C-alpha positions in Angstrom: 0.0 0.0 0.0 1.2 3.4 -0.8 1.5 6.6 1.1 1.7 9.9 -0.7 2.9 12.1 2.2 2.5 15.7 1.4 1.0 17.4 -1.7 0.3 21.1 -1.8 -3.3 21.6 -2.8 -3.1 25.4 -2.9 -0.2 26.9 -4.7 0.7 28.6 -7.9 2.6 26.8 -10.6 5.9 25.3 -9.1 8.9 26.5 -11.2 10.3 23.6 -13.1 13.9 24.7 -12.2 13.1 24.1 -8.6 11.6 20.7 -8.9 14.9 18.8 -8.7 16.4 20.8 -5.9 17.5 20.0 -2.4 14.8 22.4 -1.2 12.1 19.7 -2.0 13.9 17.2 0.3 15.4 19.5 2.9 14.3 21.0 6.2 12.5 23.7 4.2 10.5 21.3 2.2 9.2 17.7 2.6 11.4 16.9 5.6 10.0 20.1 7.3 6.4 19.0 6.7 6.9 15.5 8.0 8.8 16.7 11.1 6.1 19.3 11.8 3.4 16.6 11.7 5.4 14.2 13.9 5.8 16.8 16.6 2.0 17.5 16.8 -0.3 15.2 18.7 -3.6 16.6 17.2 -5.5 14.5 14.7 -2.7 11.9 14.0 -3.1 9.3 11.2 -4.0 5.9 12.8 -1.0 3.5 13.2 -2.7 0.8 11.1 -2.8 3.2 8.1 0.9 4.1 8.5 1.9 0.4 8.9 -0.1 -0.6 5.8 1.6 2.0 3.5 4.0 1.0 0.8 5.1 4.3 -0.8 5.1 8.0 0.1 4.9 11.2 -2.0 5.7 14.5 -0.5 4.9 17.9 -2.1 5.7 20.8 0.1 3.3 23.7 0.3 3.5 26.9 -1.7 0.9 29.7 -1.8 -2.9 29.6 -1.2 -5.9 29.1 -3.4 -8.5 26.6 -4.5 -8.2 26.5 -8.3 -6.3 24.0 -10.3 -2.6 23.9 -9.4 0.6 22.2 -10.4 3.1 21.5 -7.6 6.3 19.5 -7.4 7.1 16.8 -4.8 8.9 13.7 -3.9 7.9 10.0 -3.8 9.5 7.1 -2.0 8.6 3.4 -1.5 9.3 0.9 1.2 12.1 -1.6 0.6 11.0 -3.5 3.7 8.7 -2.8 6.7 11.3 -0.5 8.4 13.3 0.9 5.4 12.6 3.2 2.5 14.1 3.3 -1.0 15.5 6.3 -2.8 12.9 9.0 -3.5 11.8 10.2 -6.9 10.5 13.6 -8.0 6.8 13.9 -9.0 4.2 16.6 -9.8 0.7 17.0 -8.5 -1.9 18.5 -10.8 -5.3 19.0 -9.4 -7.6 21.0 -7.2 -7.8 21.7 -3.5 -11.0 22.6 -1.7 -9.9 24.2 1.6 -7.8 27.4 1.3 -6.4 27.2 4.8 -4.9 23.7 4.2 -1.5 24.2 2.8 -0.4 20.5 2.7 -2.1 17.5 1.3 -1.4 13.9 2.4 -2.6 11.0 0.2 -2.3 7.5 1.5 -2.7 5.0 -1.3 -3.5 1.6 0.3 -3.4 -0.9 -2.6 -0.9 -2.4 -5.0 -3.0 -0.9 -7.8 -2.1 2.5 -6.4 1.6 1.7 -6.3 1.5 0.6 -9.9 -0.3 3.7 -10.9 2.3 5.9 -9.2 5.2 4.0 -10.9 3.5 4.2 -14.3 3.1 7.9 -13.9 -0.6 8.5 -13.3 -1.9 8.1 -9.7 -5.4 9.7 -9.4 -6.8 10.8 -6.1 -10.3 12.0 -5.2 -12.9 12.4 -7.9 -15.3 9.9 -6.3 -17.5 9.8 -3.3 -15.6 8.2 -0.4 -15.6 8.1 3.4 -13.5 10.6 5.3 -9.9 9.5 6.0 -9.7 8.1 9.5 -7.9 10.0 12.3 -6.9 8.8 15.8 -9.4 11.3 17.3 -12.3 9.6 15.6 -11.0 6.1 14.9 -8.5 5.1 17.6 -8.4 1.5 16.5 -8.5 1.1 12.7 -9.6 -2.2 11.3 -9.1 -3.6 7.8 -12.5 -2.2 6.9 -11.0 1.3 6.8 -8.0 0.1 4.9 -10.0 -1.6 2.1 -9.6 1.4 -0.2 -7.1 2.5 -2.8 -6.3 5.9 -1.2 -6.9 8.0 1.9 -6.5 11.8 1.6 -5.5 14.2 4.3 -4.9 18.0 4.4 -2.5 19.7 6.8 -1.9 23.1 8.2 0.9 23.9 10.6 1.4 20.2 11.2 -2.3 19.5 12.1 -4.2 17.1 9.8 -7.8 16.6 8.7 -9.6 14.6 6.0 -9.4 16.3 2.6 -11.5 16.3 -0.5 -8.8 17.4 -2.9 -8.6 15.7 -6.3 -6.1 15.4 -9.1 -3.2 13.4 -10.6 0.3 12.6 -9.3 2.7 12.0 -12.1 6.4 11.3 -12.4 8.2 14.6 -12.9 9.8 13.2 -16.1 6.6 11.3 -17.0 7.9 8.0 -15.5 9.2 6.8 -12.2 12.8 8.0 -11.8 14.4 7.6 -8.4 17.0 10.1 -7.3 20.5 8.9 -7.2 23.1 11.7 -7.5 20.8 14.6 -8.3 21.1 15.9 -4.7 23.6 15.5 -1.9 23.5 12.2 -0.2 23.2 13.7 3.3 20.0 15.6 2.1 18.5 12.4 0.9 19.4 10.6 4.1 17.9 13.4 6.2 14.7 13.2 4.2 14.4 9.4 4.6 15.0 9.8 8.3 12.1 12.2 8.5 9.9 9.7 6.6 10.9 6.9 9.0 10.3 9.0 12.0 6.9 10.2 10.7 5.8 6.6 10.2 7.0 5.6 13.7 5.2 8.4 15.6 1.9 7.8 17.4 -0.6 9.5 19.7 -1.2 6.8 22.3 -4.8 5.4 22.2 -4.6 2.8 25.0 -2.4 0.8 27.3 -1.3 -2.9 27.1 0.0 -4.5 30.3 2.7 -7.2 29.9 5.0 -9.3 32.1 8.5 -9.7 30.9 8.6 -13.4 31.4 12.0 -15.1 31.1 14.6 -14.0 28.4 15.2 -17.1 26.3 18.4 -18.9 27.3 18.2 -17.4 30.8 16.9 -19.1 33.9 15.2 -16.1 35.5 13.5 -12.8 34.7 15.5 -9.7 33.6 17.6 -8.1 36.4 17.6 -4.6 34.8 16.3 -2.6 31.9 19.6 -3.1 30.2 18.9 -6.9 29.9 15.7 -6.2 28.1 17.2 -3.5 25.9 19.9 -5.9 24.8 17.5 -8.7 24.2 15.2 -6.5 22.1 18.1 -5.1 20.2 19.1 -8.6 19.2 15.5 -9.4 18.3 15.4 -6.4 15.8 12.8 -4.4 17.7 14.7 -1.1 17.2 12.9 1.9 15.9 13.9 5.3 14.5 11.7 7.9 16.0 12.3 11.7 16.2 15.6 11.0 14.5 16.9 8.7 17.3 17.1 4.9 17.6 15.5 3.0 20.5 15.6 -0.7 21.1 13.4 -1.7 24.0 9.9 -2.6 22.7 8.0 -1.3 25.7 7.4 2.3 26.7 7.9 1.5 30.4 9.3 -1.2 32.7 8.3 -1.7 36.3 11.0 -3.4 38.4 10.3 -5.6 41.4 11.1 -2.7 43.8 8.4 -0.6 42.1 10.8 1.7 40.2 9.5 2.7 36.8 12.1 2.6 34.0 11.5 4.4 30.7 11.8 2.4 27.5 11.1 4.2 24.2 9.3 7.6 24.3 5.5 7.7 24.7 4.9 9.1 21.2 7.0 6.5 19.4 5.4 3.3 18.1 5.8 0.3 20.3 6.9 -3.2 19.3 5.1 -5.1 22.0 1.6 -6.1 20.6 0.9 -6.7 16.9 -1.9 -4.4 15.7 -1.9 -2.5 19.0 1.5 -0.7 18.9 -0.2 2.6 19.1 -1.1 1.5 22.7 1.5 2.2 25.3 3.3 -0.9 26.4 4.0 -1.3 30.2 5.8 -4.5 31.2 6.0 -5.6 34.8 9.2 -7.6 35.5 8.2 -11.2 36.4 6.5 -14.3 35.1 3.0 -14.5 36.5 1.7 -17.5 34.5 0.8 -20.6 36.5 1.7 -22.8 33.5 5.0 -21.2 32.6 6.2 -20.5 36.1 4.3 -22.8 38.5 6.8 -23.0 41.4 8.5 -19.6 41.1 11.8 -21.0 39.6 11.6 -18.3 36.9 11.1 -15.4 39.2 8.2 -14.0 41.2 4.9 -15.7 40.6 2.9 -12.5 41.4 3.6 -8.8 41.1 4.9 -7.1 44.2 2.7 -4.6 46.0 5.2 -1.9 45.0 4.9 -2.9 41.3 1.1 -2.8 41.4 1.1 0.6 43.2 3.5 2.0 40.5 1.5 0.5 37.7 -1.7 2.1 38.9 0.0 5.5 39.4 1.6 5.3 35.9 -1.7 4.2 34.2 -3.6 7.1 35.9 -1.1 9.6 34.7 -1.2 8.2 31.1 -5.0 8.1 31.1 -5.1 11.7 32.0 -2.5 12.8 29.5 -3.9 11.0 26.5 -7.6 10.8 27.4 -7.4 7.0 27.4 -10.8 5.3 28.3 -10.8 2.4 30.7 -11.9 -0.1 28.1 -8.6 0.7 26.2 -6.5 -0.6 29.1 -6.0 -4.3 28.3 -3.7 -7.3 28.9 -1.5 -8.6 26.2 -3.6 -11.8 26.3 -6.7 -9.8 25.5 -5.5 -8.8 22.1 -3.0 -11.6 21.1 -2.6 -15.4 21.4 -0.4 -15.4 24.5 -0.6 -16.0 28.3 1.0 -12.7 29.0 0.8 -11.2 31.7 -0.3 -14.5 33.2 -3.3 -15.7 35.1 -1.8 -14.7 38.4 -1.7 -11.0 37.4 -4.5 -9.2 39.3 -5.9 -7.5 36.2 -9.4 -6.9 37.5 -8.1 -5.5 40.7 -6.0 -3.0 38.8 -9.0 -1.9 36.7 -11.1 -1.5 39.9 -8.5 0.8 41.4 -8.2 2.8 38.2 -11.9 3.2 38.1 -12.4 3.9 41.8 -12.9 7.3 43.3 -10.4 8.7 45.8 -13.2 9.1 48.4 -16.7 8.0 49.3 -19.8 8.5 47.2 -20.3 12.0 48.5 -16.7 13.1 48.9 -14.1 12.4 46.3 -13.2 12.7 42.7 -13.6 10.1 40.0 -10.4 8.7 38.6 -11.4 9.6 35.1 -9.3 11.5 32.6 -9.9 15.0 31.2 -12.7 15.3 28.6 -12.0 13.1 25.5 -11.8 14.5 22.0 -15.2 15.9 21.1 -15.3 13.7 18.0 -15.7 10.7 20.2 -18.6 12.2 22.1 -20.2 13.3 18.8 -20.0 9.8 17.4 -21.4 8.5 20.7 -24.3 11.0 20.6 -25.2 10.5 17.0 -24.9 6.7 16.9 -28.1 6.2 19.0 -30.2 6.0 15.8 -27.8 3.4 14.2 -27.5 0.9 17.0 -30.0 -1.7 15.7 -28.2 -4.5 14.0 -29.0 -4.9 10.3 -31.6 -7.6 9.4 -30.1 -8.6 6.1 -27.9 -11.7 5.7 -24.2 -11.3 5.8 -23.9 -11.9 2.1 -26.5 -9.3 1.0 -25.8 -6.4 3.3 -22.6 -4.3 3.4 -23.5 -3.1 6.9 -24.1 -6.7 8.1 -20.8 -7.9 6.5 -19.0 -5.4 8.7 -20.4 -6.7 11.9 -19.5 -6.9 14.7 -16.7 -4.3 14.1 -19.2 -1.6 13.1 -21.0 -2.1 16.4 -17.8 -2.3 18.4 -17.1 1.2 17.3 -20.5 2.4 18.6 -20.0 0.4 21.9 -16.5 1.9 22.4 -17.8 5.5 21.9 -20.8 4.8 24.2 -18.5 3.4 27.0 -16.3 6.4 26.8 -19.4 8.7 27.0 -20.7 6.6 29.9 -17.5 7.1 31.9 -17.7 10.9 31.5 -21.4 10.9 32.4 -20.4 8.9 35.5 -18.1 11.7 36.4 -20.9 14.2 36.0 -23.2 12.1 38.2 -20.5 12.0 40.9 -20.2 15.8 40.8 -24.0 16.0 41.2 -23.9 13.7 44.2 -21.4 16.0 45.9 -22.9 19.5 46.6 -19.5 21.1 47.0 -17.9 19.4 43.9 -21.1 19.9 41.9 -21.3 23.6 42.8 -25.0 23.5 43.5 -26.4 26.7 45.1 -29.6 25.1 46.3 -31.1 21.7 47.2 -33.4 22.0 44.2 -30.5 22.7 41.8 -28.5 19.9 43.3 -31.5 17.5 42.8 -32.0 18.6 39.2 -28.3 18.0 38.3 -28.5 14.5 39.9 -31.7 13.7 38.0 -30.3 14.9 34.6 -27.0 13.1 35.1 -28.8 9.9 36.0 -31.1 10.2 33.0 -28.2 10.7 30.6 -26.3 7.6 32.0 -29.5 5.5 31.8 -29.9 6.5 28.1 -26.3 5.6 27.3 -26.6 2.3 29.0 -29.8 1.6 27.2 -28.1 2.3 23.9 -25.3 -0.1 24.8 -27.9 -2.8 25.6 -29.6 -2.1 22.2 -26.4 -2.5 20.3 -25.5 -5.7 22.1 -29.1 -7.0 21.6 -28.9 -6.3 17.9 -25.7 -8.4 17.7 -27.3 -11.1 19.7 -30.1 -11.4 17.2 -27.7 -11.2 14.3 -25.8 -14.2 15.5 -29.1 -16.0 16.2 -29.9 -15.7 12.5 -26.4 -16.9 11.7 -26.9 -19.9 14.0 -23.7 -19.1 15.9 -24.4 -19.9 19.5 -21.1 -18.5 20.9 -21.8 -15.1 19.4 -25.3 -15.2 20.9 -23.9 -16.0 24.3 -21.2 -13.3 24.1 -23.6 -10.5 23.3 -26.4 -11.8 25.5 -24.0 -11.4 28.4 -23.1 -7.9 27.3 -26.8 -6.9 26.9 -27.6 -8.2 30.4 -24.6 -6.3 31.9 -25.7 -3.1 30.2 -29.2 -3.6 31.6 -27.7 -4.1 35.1 -25.9 -0.8 34.7 -29.3 0.8 34.0 -30.7 -0.7 37.2 -27.7 0.5 39.1 -28.1 4.1 37.8 -31.7 4.0 38.9 -30.8 2.8 42.3 -28.3 5.7 42.7 -30.9 8.2 41.5 -33.5 7.0 44.0 -31.2 6.6 47.1 -32.1 9.1 49.9 -29.8 8.2 52.7 -26.0 8.5 52.7 -25.4 4.8 53.5 -27.9 3.7 50.8 -26.2 6.0 48.3 -22.7 4.8 49.1 -23.8 1.2 48.6 -25.7 1.9 45.4 -22.7 3.9 44.0 -20.3 1.0 44.8 -22.6 -1.5 43.1 -22.8 0.8 40.0 -19.0 1.0 39.9 -18.9 -2.8 39.8 -21.5 -3.1 37.1 -19.9 -0.6 34.8 -16.5 -2.3 35.3 -18.1 -5.7 34.6 -19.6 -4.3 31.4 -16.2 -2.9 30.3 -14.5 -6.2 30.9 -17.2 -8.0 28.8 -16.6 -5.5 26.0 -12.9 -6.2 26.2 -13.6 -9.9 26.1 -15.6 -9.6 22.9 -13.6 -6.9 21.1 -10.1 -7.8 22.1 -7.9 -8.2 19.1 -10.4 -7.0 16.5 -8.2 -4.1 15.4 -5.3 -6.5 14.7 -7.2 -8.8 12.4 -5.5 -8.2 9.1 -6.9 -11.0 6.9 -6.0 -11.7 3.3 -8.6 -11.0 0.6 -11.1 -13.8 0.4 -10.9 -14.7 4.1 -13.2 -14.2 7.0 -12.3 -12.6 10.4 -13.3 -15.1 13.1 -13.7 -15.0 16.9 -12.3 -18.2 18.3 -13.5 -18.9 21.8 -11.1 -18.6 24.8 -11.5 -18.4 28.5 -9.8 -16.3 31.1 -9.0 -18.1 34.3 -8.5 -15.0 36.5 -11.8 -13.3 35.9 -15.3 -13.9 37.4 -17.2 -16.9 36.0 -19.6 -14.5 34.1 -16.6 -12.8 32.5 -14.7 -15.8 31.3 -16.2 -16.0 27.8 -13.8 -14.2 25.5 -12.7 -13.8 21.8 -9.4 -14.4 20.1 -9.8 -12.7 16.6 -8.1 -14.4 13.7 -8.6 -15.3 10.0 -10.2 -18.4 8.4 -10.4 -19.3 4.7 -14.0 -20.4 5.0 -16.9 -19.3 7.1 -17.7 -22.9 8.2 -14.2 -23.3 9.8 -14.9 -20.6 12.4 -15.8 -22.4 15.7 -16.9 -19.2 17.4 -18.6 -16.4 15.3 -17.8 -14.5 12.2 -16.7 -10.9 11.7 -16.3 -9.2 8.3 -15.5 -11.0 5.0 -12.5 -9.4 3.4 -13.4 -8.5 -0.2 -11.2 -9.4 -3.1 -9.9 -6.5 -5.2 
């Protein structure tokens, strides 16, 4: 798949004598644009899009306008997953639609697009298409969003948005002609370093918790971060990010004494969980699997109290910094076929403490991050009319063929909204925190907050019920069981909200609020069980995505039913339930 990095959509004709100049590659041109985008955390391109890219074209900005333009740029293609070949000069001829956007990014996501670029005529735009995904609206990108030839973005001062620009990208000389000696070697190397750094930069969208396990060939767990760094260097996990090289795959390590050691920077892509490397990786030193380390010969069988305390403190800080919802804090085993971080790791206890308030029901603050990007809340608010699962068969309905991933998006947004409504309800329960000036105003805030939470929980139940009926029609009992449990848990949240709203005495309110906390957490865990790994399912054309059943030993009995998403060549070979069919080109 191909990425065309930056194309100016709004300039006057680019002088031909400047096309093959170092300015196009240097800090004042393409490298500048890429470095500007890498430094910004607003509206970043999803990691899955970047990792699916095969080539890149960069055309630096010139002057403004919306009429037809001709602008020069640079193209480069991947030699391998982590290396880029020599760039070639290209020209963009076309039309931009937003005068304030000075740069245009076109991500071409098919081999057809690569061939078009190399043959000298890559067309972008010109047809109705969905907006290009951004982290703020699509934090986990599935193959559904990547099943297109191109994705187009506009940029201004390093901040991106979806673009409707259209035109043609051609080789400057009419054919693909990589640069060799046309510009100084150091200039080319600097540009390629900017490309690599751009593709390795993320805005974190979640947290994956690991244990280190035992380094192969050793008899115990790592003794220091240097041991892990050296092991990961030997494994080829290194990354070039912000023009520096890092080896350790995780973003943080937590030692047995509770000390937190930094790995690679937070805004650099991890190498710890395939498909989820835009999530921050935190690894707790130890081997907490009862199967791999039954007697403790390979190190501690359980995390120390200091490790858990440090993990919770670190997760809270990262949640606040990046607006990470609780349902995006997962174990490695939730999103991959592994036992990491082991069944002895107290995951549910960690989630409880991350969700828990610092005080009682009427005197404390919710441990919930600052308000999320408004796009998430907008999606959550508008999706209420879309929650019923489609009634057509999977073969005749595009919407149905995208299930359950389409509904996972709605559930994810609704759960994020529910958490922030829970924060509002807590403020309403506390007259000081809520700022109420009278008992009547305090009561009204409480009633409104409860009504909003109830509505969101009802929408979650409706989505889950729609999926339950969908898999009944498909005669896939495991899917029916999975989403029946989720529907019931959402309805339990509704009852919990109603109990809080009706409570009159402090003791009754405290108990109702505690039970509501437990029900919301149980709903989140069930969502994680169903959706875990769905963003990493990258199936070949002609295959089906499939949830294979698994069970989690360390969770409550009602939460043990879980999915492991993978690919199957035929629908009949899926023993759990089906997700989307990947269309052939």
